[in-house]
N, C-alpha and C positions, 0 to 999 in steps of 0.2 A: 503494501499499499505506500503511496508516495507519503513524503511529509507534507507538513502543513506550506514549510516554506516551497516545497516542491511543487504544491500545486497551484500556489501562489502563483509560481513562475512560468508552468504550463501554462497558465488560463492569460496570465499577460500576454505569451506570445503569439493569440488568436484562440479562435474557437467562441467558448462562452461569451456571451456577453452579459451586460443590466443585471437583475435578480442573481439569473442563473451562477453565475460568474461569482457574485457574492455568494452564495448560499454554497458553493463546491469549494471558493478559496479559505472559506475558513471552520471547514467541516461542519456544517450545520447537522445538528439532529433530527427537527422538524422544523417547517418553516410554511407560516399561515400568509397569506399576499393577495390580495384585489384584483391582481394580472392572473391567478393561479383559481379564479374561482368558475362554476357552472351556475349558472341560472336555467330554470325549467320552470316557470308560470311563478310558483308563489314558495319555491324552494330556491334560495342561494347557498352554495356550499363550498368553504374554502376549499381548495386541494391542497394539502400538505406537499409540497415540491419534494417530499423525500418521500410518498407514495408510503405511510403510515398510518394516520390519523387523519381522517378528511372531515370536517365539520358543517354538516346543514343545519339551517336555522329547523326549528322542531316541527311548528307549525304556519302558516300564513299570517297568522298574527305577529310573529319574531322576526320577519324579514325585515333588516334594516335596510335602508335608502341606498341603493346604488346610483354613482356618477359613473359614467364611462371615460369621464375624461375631468377632473378636478383641478380648476387651477392653484389649489390652496396645496397640490403634489403636484407640482410640475408637470401636469396634465395627464396624470397616471388617474388610473380608477381608483374609488374608494367606498367604503361602505361608511352609513350614516348611523348612528346609534340612536332612537330615540329617547333613552332614561327612563322607558315604561314598559316594555315588552320585548325587544327587539335583543336576539343575540344569537349565536351558530355555538353547536353543541354535538357531543358524543359520548354516549357511555360507557365510559372504560376505568378498568379496577386499576389503581396504584400505576399509576403515569409516573416510568421514571423510576419505579422503588427504589432503585440499589443506587442511587445518585447521591453522595454525599455531598458534590459539589456540582455546579455548572451556572450558565447565565443567560439570561433573557434578554433581546433586544427588541425594541416595538418603536414602530413611528404612529404617529397620533397627532389629532388636533383637540385640543379644549374645546368644551360646550361652550354656550352663552351663559351658566352658571357655573360656581366650582363649591357649592354650599352642599355637599352630600357626599358619600363615597360612591365612584363611578367606576368600577372595574375596568380595566382590559385583559386581561386572562387569569381565568381561577381554574383550579382543580378543588372541588370539594366532592364531599361524603352527601347526600341527598338526602339522609336520614338523620342529620345532626348537622346544628352549629360550631361540634367543637373537633370538627377535621377539616382543614383547608391548607393552602397555599394562594393568597391574593395579591394580584400587582393591581395597584389602583392610584387614583387621585383623591387626597381626602378634603375634607370640610375648610381645612386651614390652609387649602392649594396648595398642597405638598405632592410629591410624589412619594407612595408608599408599599411596602412588601407586610403582609400580615400572614403568620405559617399560625396554625392553632393544631396542635396535637394534644390535648388535654388541659395546656397552659398557653394564651397570646404569647406571640412574640412580635413585636410590632415597632419595626423600623423603619424609622421616616425620616427622608432629604429634607435640610434645613438650610442650604444655601440659594437655594432657588426657590423664589415663590413664583406659581405659576401664574401665567395670566391665561384669560377669557380668550376663547378664538385664536388660540395660536398653534401653531406647529413645533411639535418637539421631538428630538429621537431619544430615549430613555432605555438604561441599561440596567437590570438588577442583576446581582451575582451573590452565589456563596461560594467560598473558597473551602468550605467544609468546617470551618472555626468562625469566621465572622461575614457580616453581607455587608458589600459595597452598593453603592448605588452613583448614576451618573446620569446627569442631564444634560442633552448637546454637550459631550466629550468634556465637560467639569463634571471631575468627582466634589461629593455633596458630602457635606459634615453629616452625619446621621444621629437623631435622638430616640433614644427608645423608647416610646411611647409607652410600653410595656415588655417586662422581660429582660433579657441581656442579647447583646450581641453575638451570641453561640456560633452562628452560621448552620443552626437546624433545616435541614433541608428534604427530600422528597423521601431519603430512606429513614428519616423519621415520623412518618404519616404511613399507616398501615391498612386504610380502608376506603381510602380514594375513590368515588365511583364514577365521575365526570370530566370533562374537558369542555370549557368553556370562553367564549371570545366572548366580551360584551356585555356579561352578568356573574354573578355566583348564584348558582343554583344550587339551595339547599331550603333548612327548613325556614329559613329566613333571605330568600333572594333578595337582591340588589344588581340594577343596571345600570349603564355605560350611557351618559348624553354627549360620548366624543365619535369624532371620525378616526377610524384607526385601519391603515392601511396595510402594514404586516407586523409580524410577530413572531421570531423566530429563537427556539432553544440550542444552544450548542454547548460542547466544552467550553472550562476555561481558555479564556486568549492571553499570550502575554501583553503586557503591557504597550507593547508599539503595534502588535497586531489587534489588540483592542479599540486603540484609539484611531488606527487605519479603518476598521471595520467599522465604527460609527461616522467615521467621517465619507464613508462610501455611502451608507443609508443614507445620511443627508446629501448627499449632493445628488444620488439617482433619486429624489424626492423634491430638490429645489430648495432643502435648505442646506446653507453656507456653514459651515460651523469652523 
């Protein structure tokens, strides 16, 4: 198998372009984006570029609004979640259950209000509110990560206050011992609202039953009011590769970082 650096070198010489090149270069394990959608009537499905977890909206009422060319994202397609019912979803037990580390990268535009919890991607147990991993914007206009494996661990970025109606490139990672958050390639100071910064990750969760973009679906479901154009999960990147990945995603969607 080609090393990460060799993949970057090979792809830079030709062949893959756009998001396909980014996904290959940085070894993503799952990648959902609005250029890899299928739309059939009232069902819009995120097609995982890695061919693992495709995410449809469960019913017509849950279908986010599609734009084929959105000027907010360099005229790429987008999905706009209404904050009330829209989401994409797959029932799946214990996503990445053995992983003690990893990173999510995502590009989104905040909605007109940031006065509540608005999920970007979540993994939860539908029978309880006590087992989940949630990446979201919160009522303090911050980006955060909440993991609950019986006790809440809530890490909140404090360096950047999110503005409404604004595009961001975010990253949340665990290296197995600490959480790290960046927004537009700016490493964030983390406030631990609950718990300690111990980097608990998917290996600490044992009863997850779903994957959702645009919502958290469990006994206390909540929904996003953002536009979301991509969410990807990758192994940890080195500092140089991490910065280059974020810059590449931003450039692709017209966000200068």
